[in-house]
N, C-alpha and C positions, 0 to 999 in steps of 0.2 A: 202509265202516261207516257212512257217513252216509245219511240218507234222501235219495234222489235224485229229481229232478223227472221228471214224466211217467211215473211208474209203472214205472221200470226197476229190477228187482231187481239187486243188485250181487253177481255170482257170484265167489267168491273162494276162497282156499286151503281145502282140506278141504271139510267140509260145513257150516261155519258161515257165516252171512250176517246182514246187517241189512236190513230190509225197505225197498223202494222205495215211492214215493208216487204217488197220483193228485192232480191239482189240484182236482178237484171234490168237494164234500161235499153229499150229497143226502138219503139215506133212512136210516131205522133198520133195522139188519140184525141180527136176533136169531138166533144160530147156536149149535148144540151139535154138535161133530163127533167127539168122542172116543167110540169104541166102548164101550158099557156105560154111558154117561151118558145120561140121559133127554133126549130132544129137547124136551120140554115142561117148563119149570121148575116146581118146586113153589111153593105159595103163599108159603112162607118165602123162597125165592129171589126171587120177584117183589117182595116187600116190600123185601128188601135192595137189589135193583137200582134200585127206585124212589128209594130214599134215596141211593144212590151216584151215579146219573147227574147229580144236581144239582150234584155237586162236580167232575165231569169236564169239561174244556174241550178244545176243538180249537185247536191253535196253528198259525197260519200265519206264516211267518217268512222272513227273508232273512239269510244270512250274507254280509255285503256285501263282504268282501275275503278272498281266500285267506290263510289263516293257519295255521301249524303243519301238522297233518295234514288240515285242513279246506279244501275247495275253496269258492270263492264260489258259493253255490247259492240257489235259491228252493225252499222245500219246505213240508211241513206235518207235524204230529205231534200228540201227545196230552199232556196234563198233568192234574193234579188238585190242587185246593186243599188245602193242609195247614195253613194258618193264615188263617182268614177275616177276623180282625180286622186283621192286618198286611198281608194280601193276598199271601201267599206261595203260589206254585204250584210243584209238583215235577214235573220231567220228566227226560229223559236229558241227560247231558253232551254227547252228540253232537248234540243239538238246540240247547241253549244255545250250544254251540260254544266254541272257544278264542279266537276273534277277535271282531270287531264283529258285533253281533246287532241286528236290527230286526224287530219283529213285533207281533202282536196275538193275542188269544184270543177265542174265541166260546163263550159259555155255552150250557147246554141250551135256554134260551128264546130263543137267537139274539141276545142282547145281546153287544156287542163292546166291548173295551177294550184299550188298549195294554199291553204287557208289557215289562219291562226286566230284564236279568240282574242278580242280586245275588251269585250264587256258582255257579261250575262247579268240580267236583272235578278236581284235576290228573290223577288216575288213574282213579278209579271212574266208572262211567257214570251219574252223576246230577248235577243242577244245580237251581237255584231261580230262578224268575222272580218279579217283583213287579208287582202291578196295584193300581189304586186301588179298594178295595171300594165307595166312594161312587159310582163310575161305573156300578155295576149297580143299577138303580133298580126293576126290575120282578120281582125274585125275591129271596128271602133267600139269602145266600151262606153256605154251610156248609163244613165241612172234614172230610176223612177222617183218622182217627187211624192213626198208623203203629204196627204191632205186629209187629216182626220175629220175636218169640218164637213166633208162631203159625204160622210157615211150617214145616210138618212133612210127612214122607212120608205119602201117603194122604189129605191134606186136599183136599177138592173146592173148586175155585176158579172164579172168573169173571174174564176179562180184559175190562174195560170201556173202550172207546176208539174212536179214529178209524181203524178198520181199513179198509185198501184205499181210503182217500179218502172213506169214508162219514162222515157227521156223527156217528153213533153205532153201534157194533156191540158185541155181547156174545158172547164166545167161552167155551166151557166147557172144563174140563180137571181133571186130578188131579195133584197134585205127586208126581213119581216119584223125584226125587233132590234132595238139598240140599247135596251135597258135590262138585258138578262144578267142574272148573277153568274159569276164564273162557274163553269161546269166542274163537278166533282168526279175525278177519275179513280177514286178509291185510294188505298194506302200508297203513298209515294208522293211524287211531286204534284202539287195542285196550285193553280193560280188563285188569288183571292184579293179582296179589296179593289175590285174593278168591275165595271160592267162589261159584258160581252155583246157582240153583234151576232144575230142569228139569221140564217138563210138556209134555203134548201138547195144544195149543190151536189150532194151524194159523193163527196170526195172520199178517198180511202188512203191506204198506206203510202207513204212517201210524199204526200202533199203537204206535210208539216212545213211551215215556213213559206208557203206560196203567197205571192201578193194577190190581194183582192182588188181588182181595178174597176173603175167605172168607164163609161163610154169615151171619156176624154183621155183615158190612159193614165189617170192618177191612181196611186195606191191609196185606197181608203180604209183598208183593214189588213190584218195578217191572219192567214189560216192557222188554226191551232188545234181543233179537235172536232169531234162529231158524235153522233148517236148511233148505237148499234140497232136501235129499234125503229128508226125513221130516217128519211133522207134529209137529215138536218145537220148543218155544220155550224161551228162556233168560231167566230173571228174576234181577234183582239183589236180593240180600238188603238189608233196610232198616236194618241196625244202624248203619252209618256215615252214611247219610242222616239218620237220627233224631238222631244226635249233632250233625251239622252244622246241622240245623234248630234244635235247642235253643241252639246257639251264636248263631245269627242272632237268635233270639227274645230272648236275653239281651244282645244287642249285644256279644258277645264275638268275638274273631277265631277263625276256624276253623283252628286249628293243625293242620299236617300234617307229620309227620316221615318221614324216609327215610334209609336207609343205601345206596341205589342198588343194590339187589339184588332180582331177581325170584325168587320162590319158587314151587314147584309142589307141589300136594298129590298125593303118590304113595302107592299102596297098599303094605301091608307087604311083599308079595312083591318089589316093585320096590326098596323100601328095603333089603331083605336083600341084593339084588344090588349095591346101592351100598355095602354094608359095614356096615349096621346090625347091631350085636351082638345075640345072643340075649338077653342080660341086659337090655338096654334095651328090646327088643321086649316082653319079658315084663312089665317094669315099666310100660310105656305101656299095654299091653292090660289090666293089672290095675287101674291107676288111671283109665283111660278106657275102660271096657268096650264102649262104643258106637262107638269109633273104629275105622276100617279102614285108616288110613294116617297119614303124617306129612308135614311140610313139608321139601322138599329144595331147595337152591340151584340155580337154573337158569341165571341170568345175573348176573354180578358186573361192574359197569361199571368200566373202567379209570379211575383217578384219583378214584374215589368213596370215601366213608368206609369201605366194606367191602373195598376193594382191598387186597391183601396179607394180609387177615385171613380172608376167606371164599373158598373155592374152589368151583367148580361141582361139584355132586354131594354137597356137605356136607349132612348131615341135621341139622335144628334139633331140639335136645332141650329146652333150657331158655333162658329169657330172664330175667335178673335173679333167677335161682334158682327160677323158676316153670316147671314142666313145661308145654310149650306145643305144641299140635297144630292150633290154629285160626288162620285168617287174621284173624278179628275181634279176637281178643285181641292178636295181634301189632300190628295197626294201633293199638289202644288204647294200648299201651305206647309205640310210636314217636311217636304224636301228642302224648302227654303228656311227651315227653322231648326236644323240640326244643332244641338247644343244649347238651344234656347227653350223658352217655355211658350205654351199656347193656352189660351183660355177657351174652355168649352162650356156651352150651355146645353144641358141635357134635360129631357123629360123622363122622370122616373115615377111611374104610377100616377100620372097626372100632376106631379109636382115639379117645378123648375129646380134644377141643381146646377150650380156653377162650380167648375173645378179648374185649377191651373196645373198643367202637367208638363214636365220636362220632356223634350223630344230627344230620343236616342238615335244613334247612328245605325241604320239597318245593315250596312256593310260590316260593322263590328260584330254582329251576331250571326254573320254568314260565314261558315268555315272557308278558309282559303289556304289551308295547309293540312297535311295528314302525316302520321307517323307509321312507319312499317317496322315491326320487330316481331321475332318469333313466328314469322310467316303470316301474321295478321296485320290489318291496318286499322288505324284509329284516328278520330278527330273529335273536336268538341261538338256537342249536340247542336244541331242546326235549328234555326227558327222554323223551318218547314216541319220538322218532326215535332218540335215543341208545340206548335199550333195545333197539329192534328190530334195530339193527346192531351192538350191543355195542361202542360207542365212547364216549369221554369226552363229558360234557355241556358242550361248548364249541365255539365256532366260529360263523361267520356263515352263516345259512341263507337261501337265496333263495326266499322263500315265494311270490313272484309273479314268475317269470322273464319279463320283458317289456322293451320299450324297448331301451336300450343293453345290458341284461343278458339278452337272449334267446339262451340257449345251446341249440343244436340244436333249434330249434323251441320248443315250450312245455312240454317235459318238466320235471316237478318233480323235486326231489331234489338240487339242486346246492348245494355248499358252497364258499364263497369261501376261497381260500388267501392270495392277495395281489392288490393293485390298485396299478398304477403302481410295481411293484417294491418295494412295502412290504407286509409281512405284516399280515393283518387277523384276529387271533385272536378278536376280539369286536366287538360292534356299535359301541361307543364309539370304538374305533380306526378302524373303517371310516368312521364319520362324519367323524373328523378328516382322514383321507386324502381323502375325497371333497370336503371343504370347500376343499382346496388345489388342486384340478384345474380348470383353466379350461373354460368351455363350448367345445364343438366340438373339444376335444383328442382325441387318439387315444392310448390307454394300453394297456399289457399287463396282462392279468388271468390268474391261474391258478386253477383250480377242480377239484373232484372231484365225482363222483356217489356218493350214499350206497350205491347197489347195486354200485359198482365203485370202492372206495376205493384200490385198488392203482394206478389209472391217474390221472396228473396231466394235465389239459388246459390248453393255453395258447391264448389268443386275443387279438387286437387289437380293442378296442371303441371305438366313437365316442361320446364323451360328449355326450348330448343333454339340455341343460338350458335350451333356449329355448322349446320348446312348453309346458313346465311348469317355470317357473324355480325355484320354491322347493323346498328340501329340507324335508320335514315329518316330524315324529315324532308318532305316534298312541299315546296312553297310556290304558290301561284305567282307567275310573272306576267302581268298584263302588257308589258312592253314587248317581250319576245313572243308571247302567246304560249310559252312552254311552262312546265313546272320545274323549278330548280331543286336539285337534290343536295342535301347536306348531311354528311356523316356525323353522327353523335357519339362515336366511340365504339370500340370493340367490347365484347363481354368480359366479365370477370371469369377467371379460370374456374373449373369445377372444384368444389370442396373435396377434401379427402374424406372418404366414407369410413365410418366406424362399424364394427360388427354389431348386429342386432339379434335379439333373442325373441323367439315366438314358439307357440305350440299349435299343433293341428287340432281340429275338432275331433271328438270321439263319437262314432256312430253306434247307436243302440239298435242293432238289427238282430232280431230273434233268430232268423234263419241263416245268417251268414256272419260268423264271428270275425272273418278276415277283412271285413269291409273297412274297419278303422285303419288297418295297416296299409290297405291299398290307397286310401285317401292321402296318406302321408307321402305318396309318390306323385301326386298331381300338383302342378303349379299353374297359376293363371298368367296368361301371356297377352300383352298389348303390343301390337306391331303398328307403327306409324310410318308412313312413306311420304317423303317430301315431293316426289315427282311421280307422275303416272307413267309407269314402265310396264312393258311386257303384257299390255292389255288388261292388267289387273284393275277392276272397276272402283276400288275403294281407297280412300287415303288412310283409313285406319281400320283395324280388325282386332277383335278380342276373342280369345278362346282359351283352351287349356292344353297343356302338354304333360307328358309322362316322364318323370325322372328315371333314367335307366342306369345312371351311375351317380350316386350321391357324393362320393369322394371327389370325383372330377367335375361334378356339376353338369352332366350331360342330360339333355332333355330332347325327347322326340316330339315333334309337333307337325300338324298337317300343313301342307303347302297352301291350303286355302286360307290359313292364318298368317303364315310367313311365306309370301310368294316369291320374294327375291331378297337379296342382301343389301340393297340400298334402302336401309330402313333403320329405325330406332326400335329396340326391343326392350320392353320393361317386363320383368318377371316378378310376380307376387307370390311369395312363399308363405304358406299358412295364412293367406289373406292378410298378412301383417307386415312382412318384410318386402320392401321394393328394391329391386336390384337390376342392373342392366345386364343384358345378354348379347351375345354375338353369334352370328351364323358360322358354323363349322363345316357343315356338309349339306348339300341339297341333292336329293335323288332325282335324276332326270325323268323317271317314269312312275315311281311307286308312291307318289303323293306324300312324301314326308321329308322334313328337314331335321337336322340335329343342331341344336344351339347349346351354348355353354354359358354358365355364370361363374362368378368368383366365389367359391365355397368358403373362403376365409372371412367373408363378410356375413356369413349366415350361421347363426347359432340356433338351429332348430332341428328336431328329430326327423329330418327327411329320410325316407326309406325307399330305396329303389326295389320294385318287386322282382321276383324271379320270372324270367321270360322262358317260355317253353321252347324246346328244340324240336318237338314233335308236331307234325301238322294236325290241324283240326279235322275232325270227321263229321260228316253230315249226320244230323240227329243227336249229336252229343249234347248232354245237359250242361248248361253253363250258368254262371251268375253274371248278370249285366250290371256294371257300375258306371254311371256316367254323370255328366253335368248338363242340366237342362238350360233353357233359354234364360232363366233367371240366375244362372250360375250356381244352382243348388244341386247337391248330391242326391241322386236317386239310385235305388238298388232294387233289383228284381230277378227272379229266376226265369230262365229262358232256354230255348232249344235252338241249335243251329239248323236252319231250314234249308240252306243252300250254300254251296261254294262253287262259284262259276266265274268264268272270264267275263268281265264287264267291259262295256264300251261307253265311257262317259261321253255324252254328245259334245261335239265341238261347237264353239261359239263363232258363228259366221260373221257377226257384226264386228267383233274385235278379238282375234285369236289370242287366247291366254292359256296358261299352263293347265294341263289336264292329265290325269293318270291313264296310261294305256298299258296293255300287255300284262295285266295283273289278274289274279283271282281275288274276288271280293266275297265277303261272308255276309249273309243276311240271317236275321233271327226273328222269332215270332212274338216279340214283345213290343207293345206300343211305345215303350220308353226309347226304343232305338230311333224313332223319328223325331223325338223331342230333344235328343242329345247330340251335339256335334262332336263331343270328345268323351272317351270312356275306354273301358277294357272289358273283355270277356275272360273270366277266370274260372278255374275249376274249384272243386270243394276244398283243395289245399291252399288256395290263394295264389296258385301259379297262373300267370297271365298267359293265355293262349292266343289272344289276338288283340290288336289295338282297334278302337272304334274312332274313325276319323271323318272329317268333313271333306267332301270332294266337290270342288267348284265346277259347275257345269255350264250350260248354255245360258243365254239371255232370252227370256220369254215373257211376253205380256207386260213389258216394262219392269220386270224383276229379274234379279240374278238367281238362277236355279242352283240349289245345293243338294247334294246327295249324302246320306249318312250310311257308311258301310264299314265292314271290318276288314282288317289286314292281318294275316297270320304272322306270328312273331318269328318263325324260322327264316323268313326272307329278310328280316331286319337284323338278326343277330350277327351275321358276318361283318356287316358295316360297323355295328357298335363295337365289336371286339377289336376291329382294326383301329378304330379311333382310340379306344382304351389303351392300346399298345403304342399310341403316339403317331400313328400313320393314318392320315386322311386318305381314304381309298381313291385311286384314280381309275374309275371304271371305264370299260369299253362296252359298246352296245351295237346292236343291229339297228340301222336307220330305217326301220319299217314298223308299221302298225299291223297287228294281226287280229283277225276275228275268227271266232269259232265256226266250224262247219261240221255237220253231222254226216254219218256214213252214207245216208241216202243221197246227199248232195254230191259227195266225192265219187260215189259209184257212177253217177251220171257223167261226171267229169272224166271218167275213164280209168279209175283206180283198179288195180288187179285184185282178184279174190285173195291172193297171197298176202297183200298188204292189209286187207280187211281183217284177215285172221290174226295178223301181227298186232293190229290195234286192239282187237278183242282180247288177246292174251295179255297185252301190256297193261291195259286199264279195264278191269272187269266192271268198274262202277260207271265209267263214262266212255262210250264209244264215240270218239271225236278226234278231229284233226284241226289244224289251223291254216288259214289262208291269208296271204298277204293282201291286206285291204288298201294300204297306202305306203308308198316308198317316199321317204323324205327327199325333198329336192336339194340339190347342191352336193350330192354324194354319188359315187359310181353306182349305177343301178344294175348290180349283178342279179339281184332278185327283181322280179317284175310283179306288178299288181295282178292278182289272180292266181299266182303260184300257190300250190298247196304243199306245205312242208311235211314230208313224211318222217324224216329222221334227222337228228343232229349228232354228229360224231358217233354214229352207229346206234343211237338210241331213238326209238320211236317217240315222237313228240305228241303225247296225248294230254299233258298237263302244262299249262302256261308257265308254271313254276320251274319246269325243266329247262326253260329258256334262259334261266339265270346263269348257265354256264358261259354265256356270252360276255359277262362282266370281266372275266379274267383272261380271255383268249383273243389273239389278234385275228385268227381265222377260224371259221367253223366249216366242217365238212358236212354238206347237206345232200340229202336225196329229196328231190322235189317232183311234183307232178305239174307239167306245163303243157297245155294244149294236147291232153291225153297221152303225153309222153313222159316217162320217167327220166330224170336227168340227175347227174351227180355234179355238184358245184362246190367250189372252194370260195366261201363268202367272207369278205373282210368285215371286221367290226371297226367302229370309229371311236376315238376318244370322247368320253362324255364329260370330262372335267372342264372343257372350254365352251360349254354351251350357254352358260349364264351370261347375262348382259354385264359387261365390264367397262363400258364407255358410253357416255350420253352427251349429246350436243343439243343445247337450246338455241335455236336460230329463228329470229323474227317471230318468236312466240310458238314455234313448232318444236316438239320433242323428237329427236332423231336418235336412233341407235341401230345396231346390227339386228337383222331379223332374228327374233328369239325362236326357241325350239317349236313353239306352237305354230308359228307362221310357216316354218319349214315343213311341219307335219301336214299342213292344210293346203299349201300352194303347190302348183304343178311346175312352176318355173320361177327361179329366184332371179329377179331382174337386176338387183344391186344389193350392196350391203348397207344401204341407207334407207331405213324404214321409218315412216312417219307414225310414231306411236300415239301422239296426242297433240292438241293445240290449245292455246290459251285464248279465252274470250277477250275480245277487244284488241287483238293483236293483228299484225299484217297477215299472218298465216290464216287467221279467221276471215279477215276482210277480203282477201284475194282468193280464198277457196283452196288452200293447201290441206287436203282432207287426210285424216288418219287412215291407216292401213294401206297407204299408197307408197310407192318407191320413187326416190329421186335418182335419176340416171345421168343428168347433165346440168351444168350451170353455165349459162351464156354460151351454149354450144360445145362446151368442153366436157367430155365424159368424166363423171365422178362416180366411181363404183364402190368407194368406201369412204369412211368419215374423214380420213386423212386427205384424200383428194378433195372432198367437199370443203373442208376448212381452208385448204390452200386457195381454191377458186373463189369461195364466198368472201374471203378476206380481201380480195382485190376489188370488191364492189364498194364504191364510195357511199357514204351515208346519204340517205334521202334521195337515192337514185333508183331507177327501175333496173331490173335484171330478169333474165329468163330462166325458168326451170323446166326441164323435160321430165315429165311424170308418167309413171305407168301405174294404173290402179291395180288393186288386188285381183280384179277380173280381167287383167291383161289389156286394158284399154289405154293407149298412149295419148297424151295431150301436152300442149305447151301452156305454161302458166307464167304470167308476168306479175311481179311483186315489186314493191318499193321497200327498201331497207330503212329501218328505224332503230338506230343504235341508242338514241336518247332514252326511250322507254323500254326497248327490248334488245339489250346487248346480247352478243353471242357469249354463251357460257358453256364450258366443257367440264364434265365430271369424269374422272378416270379412277378406276378401282385400284387400290394398292394390293398387289398379289401376295405380299408378304405379311399383311396385317388384316385379318378378317374384319369386315365392316368399316374399313377405312377407305375414304375416297379423297382424291386431290381435286380441288376446285380452282379453275382459272377462267378469266374472262379475256375477250379480245377487244382491244381498243385500237381503232384505225388499222386493223389487220394484225396487230401484234399481241401475242399472249402475255397475260400478267397473272402471277400467282395470287391466290386469294380471291375472295368474293368482292369484286370491285364494281359490279354492275349496278345500274341505277335502280333496278327492281329486283328484290329478293325473289328467288324462285318459288319459295313457299307461298308468297302472296299472290301467285298467279293461279287463276282458276282454269283448270283443264277441262276440255270437252272432247 
């Protein structure tokens, strides 16, 4: 039901929908689509439109945090001035949103000013924004008068608004109904307990909040939704909006009463089937001759004021002795009776039933605060969701499932039942429970999903309060229009861990006795990442690693599981002992990382296997032992089918780590495709190769992964160096090579003498290697297309022979370039500074130095400021700062690194516009204007501690000054990245 970004219409239950939006606003689009309505407006209509358009504004806004039924989005809509003196703009409730809102409006003359929410109705689809009338200097600000009494069947109307992303469009129609029940948009926000007005106007995205005006220029209704299957639009009557506006103008509270019952307007024939007596039907028809139906109870919430008094199917006859058939009058009575009682006369199965019910405060069951802790956000369950699922209005709702509370991905709709074996019936209890749990603890949580309340889920979660230490409450402030943030304290320090004991499973394998010993070398690894870095697509990844030193706790794991070291690593030993790990080493090319755990906390028979120093041969018989998708051990005999240089495809959409310049092993068992982690071992139990997951490209909406083997001889030197207490500082050639056969290089001009050398050097594979890509940012001694003939006097026919580069500053090469043999002295580059070690969050964008994958794919490095991701509902999303682009200047000042960027961006006052010069990944430059928002999106900097693996310093910038610690208003884990 919300307006969605990028013009995607939301197709939902039935034929009702709310329009999607475009991000651009360009031209005036005068349209008249209804058959029988003139395509050229009369002079009277033209005069009316000229008067109306001055009062209509285009609204561009962000809902900065997921809240209640609303997702964090960036979108646009329409509104119109209803009080020029006080600066009130009316629009839809689903535009103002239930949660934090940040936006601005554009008037007809393209003047712009900020807008702030002052009221959003808990149920009905309208709300009010406030602007400063003095900010509009070049045109008189006028207001439209609200006339709900003029909305009648047959009235010709115009919908004046921001239709389909246009600055202004005018759509024609004729009111055909005024008694339609509120449309159902599916799961999420829905209006109810009101009639809607129906007309054919064919409005689309962005027209939400448009005024529906008559020939005299009065606003008679508010555009709200439409149908995907017909040219039908649904308008909200203005009776309740007019009353709310008058309350705001008089500075009175907008009281809203409820008995927590949803009513439906049903025709008399339906009412008869529900048990309406002929006597009451005759009485109603006599006293209300224009009525064709009555109100019937549809949903009565358990535990609400009407529970035990009203039943579904009851027909409402009278309220406080007054015959009542209209939603408007029912609202009036309830709104004026908050805290009091009302008497209802109902018909139930043909029998009169009189009840007295206390009227509750609708605002009291509408959330106006939310808590952020452990990366997720929570608030009390709303009336909206309670009504949809017919449950009591109580419980803790996970409005932003992220961080520690990421249940089954990012699916919304979770309700917490208990945390750490303590019931959490409301938000205050939940806060009390969370305040007593230490950081890095593991606790039991139980929860349900609103769509399946019959099923109780149980999970063990890891309490992460170190990336964002403070627990914060956000409270809505209708005076300022902002949400005020309040710190609820820092976390308790982690508890001192005690050693734990466990045993591994024993495998009963008839054909391979060493299987049980190999299993004792595997540990399960869970890697969680608070920020989207280096193009890695997931916030969490689970897999297995192989222990290569049980005394020192060293584990080799694929970089598809541990892609970088800004993460939390949990290691499960014998599927029983949970212990933290830290990254010690990350290989820049060969797709593995080495992590370490504290062995003093583990009392289990972990056994590191013997790793072979001999290379694997094609056709060798092996035993494959791996872990399948269900994390179960599988074992089978297999044969090495091929050992070849692989080229893992690059991900064009978002460059991320990939293995290059390696020989990969393939085998002939189907188990290899089922297992992301494992080993190839010989009959003695010696491991000849690791079986790893390789992250590849993004295709058909899915992340592609490859499962391949990596021979142990290439890993052993690194392991031995770390075992001796020295983390290797590798050097490498900044090039990507691919295999070329002799038939290709013969055409390129290689001599027969070199062909014979290749044949003598490698009798199994007659091949050489050609430079496919030279990484940008380094001296290009080698060029793309060069064929490498020898390195340091040795013919290069195996990619593993390139490993000599890791230890040498220079390599003496003979190459073939343009049919000419050349001798070159080629420098290597340090590989220990390639990982991301500094991250800046600015206006909702994630910035860091271009990581290795970017340098491998791009031809020119424009700056050291790379946009890695952006947060939904942020200025970066609203103004179009796209990932994979480069920032090269702020307000005309060159900023080629993060230090320059922080210096210049800190000079920008809050809530003001600034300019960014951007160059896309495809070398297209453009200028982007953005507005800074420090309240919801403070600048945050993460800096890696080079002396302590896995340790990062966090600081924020307030008014341009850095502060230690996490002091921003929005914890980074709570931000959704796109």
